[in-house]
DONU-160580 format. One record per residue (C-alpha): x, y, z; residue number from 1. Coordinates in Angstrom, 1 decimal, padded with zeros to 4 digits. Each point is the difference from the previous one (the first is absolute). Layout:
BEGIN
+--------+--------+--------+-----+
:      u :      v :      w :  nr :
+--------+--------+--------+-----+
:      X :      Y :      Z : NUM :
...
+--------+--------+--------+-----+
This chain:
BEGIN
+--------+--------+--------+-----+
:      u :      v :      w :  nr :
+--------+--------+--------+-----+
: -004.9 :  012.3 : -014.7 :   1 :
:  002.8 : -002.6 :  000.5 :   2 :
:  001.4 : -001.9 : -002.9 :   3 :
: -002.2 :  000.6 : -003.1 :   4 :
:  001.0 : -003.4 : -001.4 :   5 :
: -001.1 : -001.8 :  003.2 :   6 :
: -003.4 : -001.7 : -000.2 :   7 :
: -000.5 :  000.4 :  003.8 :   8 :
:  000.9 :  003.7 : -000.1 :   9 :
: -002.6 :  000.4 : -002.7 :  10 :
: -002.6 : -001.8 :  002.2 :  11 :
:  000.9 :  002.4 :  002.9 :  12 :
: -000.4 :  003.0 : -002.4 :  13 :
: -003.4 : -001.3 : -001.1 :  14 :
:  001.1 : -000.5 : -003.6 :  15 :
: -000.6 : -003.8 :  000.1 :  16 :
: -003.0 : -001.7 :  001.6 :  17 :
:  000.3 : -002.1 :  003.1 :  18 :
: -002.4 : -001.5 :  002.4 :  19 :
:  001.1 :  001.8 :  003.1 :  20 :
: -000.8 : -001.7 :  003.3 :  21 :
:  002.0 :  002.1 :  002.5 :  22 :
:  002.0 :  003.2 :  000.1 :  23 :
:  001.5 :  002.6 :  002.3 :  24 :
:  002.3 :  003.0 : -000.5 :  25 :
:  003.0 : -002.2 : -000.7 :  26 :
: -001.4 : -003.2 : -001.6 :  27 :
: -002.5 : -001.4 : -002.3 :  28 :
: -001.3 : -003.6 : -000.2 :  29 :
: -001.7 : -001.5 : -003.0 :  30 :
: -001.0 : -003.4 : -001.4 :  31 :
:  002.6 : -002.0 : -002.0 :  32 :
: -001.1 : -000.5 : -003.6 :  33 :
:  001.6 : -003.5 :  000.0 :  34 :
: -001.1 : -001.3 :  003.4 :  35 :
:  001.6 : -003.0 :  001.6 :  36 :
: -003.1 : -000.5 :  002.1 :  37 :
: -003.3 :  001.7 :  000.5 :  38 :
:  000.7 :  003.4 :  001.5 :  39 :
:  003.7 :  000.3 : -000.9 :  40 :
:  000.9 :  003.7 :  000.3 :  41 :
:  003.1 :  002.3 : -000.1 :  42 :
:  001.0 :  002.7 :  002.3 :  43 :
:  002.3 :  002.7 : -001.3 :  44 :
:  001.4 :  003.3 :  001.2 :  45 :
: -001.3 :  003.0 : -001.9 :  46 :
:  003.6 :  001.1 : -000.6 :  47 :
:  002.1 : -001.9 : -002.4 :  48 :
:  002.7 : -002.2 :  001.4 :  49 :
:  001.5 : -002.6 : -002.2 :  50 :
:  000.1 : -002.9 :  002.5 :  51 :
:  000.5 : -001.0 :  003.7 :  52 :
:  003.6 :  001.2 : -000.1 :  53 :
: -001.0 :  003.6 : -001.0 :  54 :
: -003.3 :  000.6 :  001.9 :  55 :
:  000.3 :  002.3 :  002.9 :  56 :
: -000.8 : -001.0 :  003.6 :  57 :
: -003.2 :  002.1 :  000.2 :  58 :
: -001.5 : -001.4 : -003.3 :  59 :
:  001.1 : -003.5 :  000.9 :  60 :
: -001.7 :  000.2 :  003.4 :  61 :
: -003.2 :  001.4 : -001.6 :  62 :
:  000.0 : -002.8 : -002.5 :  63 :
:  000.4 : -002.7 :  002.6 :  64 :
: -002.7 :  001.6 :  002.1 :  65 :
: -002.3 :  000.2 : -003.1 :  66 :
:  000.7 : -003.7 : -000.7 :  67 :
: -000.9 : -000.9 :  003.6 :  68 :
: -003.3 :  002.0 : -000.2 :  69 :
: -000.8 : -001.8 : -003.2 :  70 :
:  001.0 : -003.5 :  001.4 :  71 :
: -002.4 :  000.5 :  002.9 :  72 :
: -002.8 :  001.0 : -002.4 :  73 :
:  000.7 : -003.1 : -002.1 :  74 :
: -000.4 : -002.3 :  003.0 :  75 :
: -003.1 :  001.8 :  001.2 :  76 :
: -001.8 :  000.7 : -003.3 :  77 :
:  001.2 : -002.7 : -002.3 :  78 :
:  000.4 : -002.8 :  002.5 :  79 :
:  003.7 : -000.5 : -000.8 :  80 :
:  001.6 : -002.7 :  002.1 :  81 :
:  003.4 :  001.8 : -000.3 :  82 :
:  001.8 :  002.7 : -001.9 :  83 :
:  003.3 :  000.1 : -001.8 :  84 :
:  002.0 :  003.2 : -000.4 :  85 :
:  002.4 : -000.1 : -002.9 :  86 :
:  002.5 :  002.5 : -001.3 :  87 :
:  002.3 : -000.7 : -002.9 :  88 :
:  003.2 :  002.2 : -000.1 :  89 :
:  001.8 : -000.2 : -003.3 :  90 :
: -000.7 : -001.9 : -003.2 :  91 :
:  001.8 : -003.1 :  001.3 :  92 :
: -002.6 :  000.0 :  002.8 :  93 :
: -003.0 :  000.2 : -002.5 :  94 :
: -000.5 :  003.8 :  000.3 :  95 :
: -001.7 :  001.1 : -003.2 :  96 :
: -001.3 :  003.5 :  000.9 :  97 :
:  002.9 :  002.1 :  001.4 :  98 :
: -002.0 :  002.0 :  002.5 :  99 :
:  000.2 : -001.4 :  003.5 : 100 :
: -003.1 : -002.0 :  000.8 : 101 :
: -001.3 : -002.7 :  002.4 : 102 :
: -002.3 : -002.7 : -001.2 : 103 :
: -002.7 : -000.8 :  002.6 : 104 :
: -001.2 : -003.5 : -000.9 : 105 :
: -002.9 : -001.5 :  001.9 : 106 :
:  000.3 : -003.7 :  000.5 : 107 :
: -002.8 : -002.6 :  000.1 : 108 :
:  000.2 : -003.6 :  001.2 : 109 :
: -000.3 : -001.5 : -003.4 : 110 :
:  001.6 :  002.6 : -002.2 : 111 :
:  002.6 : -001.1 : -002.6 : 112 :
:  003.0 :  002.0 :  001.1 : 113 :
:  003.1 : -001.8 :  001.1 : 114 :
:  003.5 :  001.1 :  001.3 : 115 :
:  002.3 :  000.9 : -002.9 : 116 :
:  002.7 : -002.3 :  001.5 : 117 :
:  000.1 : -003.4 :  001.7 : 118 :
:  001.1 :  000.5 :  003.6 : 119 :
:  002.9 : -002.4 :  001.0 : 120 :
:  002.7 :  000.0 :  002.6 : 121 :
:  003.0 :  002.2 : -000.9 : 122 :
:  003.7 : -000.6 :  000.6 : 123 :
:  000.6 :  001.2 :  003.5 : 124 :
:  003.6 :  001.2 : -000.8 : 125 :
: -001.2 :  002.0 : -003.0 : 126 :
: -002.8 :  001.5 :  002.1 : 127 :
:  002.5 :  001.1 :  002.6 : 128 :
:  002.4 :  001.4 : -002.7 : 129 :
: -002.8 :  002.1 : -001.5 : 130 :
: -001.1 :  001.1 :  003.5 : 131 :
:  003.6 :  001.3 :  000.7 : 132 :
: -000.1 :  001.9 : -003.3 : 133 :
: -003.3 :  001.7 :  000.9 : 134 :
:  001.0 :  000.9 :  003.6 : 135 :
+--------+--------+--------+-----+
């Protein structure tokens, strides 16, 4: 077992119930208990990794491939018009369960979800300055 205090590790261990919709040797996918839209699910590695910065390449790849499998199923079986993938890394980014996970959120034409920011043109000089820092 991973972290005994981690709710997702307890789901992987079978100690807590979950509505599992997909799994393989590295990942498990289950329905979110506070869904943003009909069909909202989570994909997690079976091994405990705190967040995106700690997850190893093999588990990250497996989780992304699991999210892709699930996204395809959502389009085919739920009639989703699109799919959002969301990962929150750190409390400032809204992470509340500290076990790496990807939200797979099916989107429908008239669903209530909106972007969490209002897109507007940025300052070109600031964008270039940040780009230099990241290179």
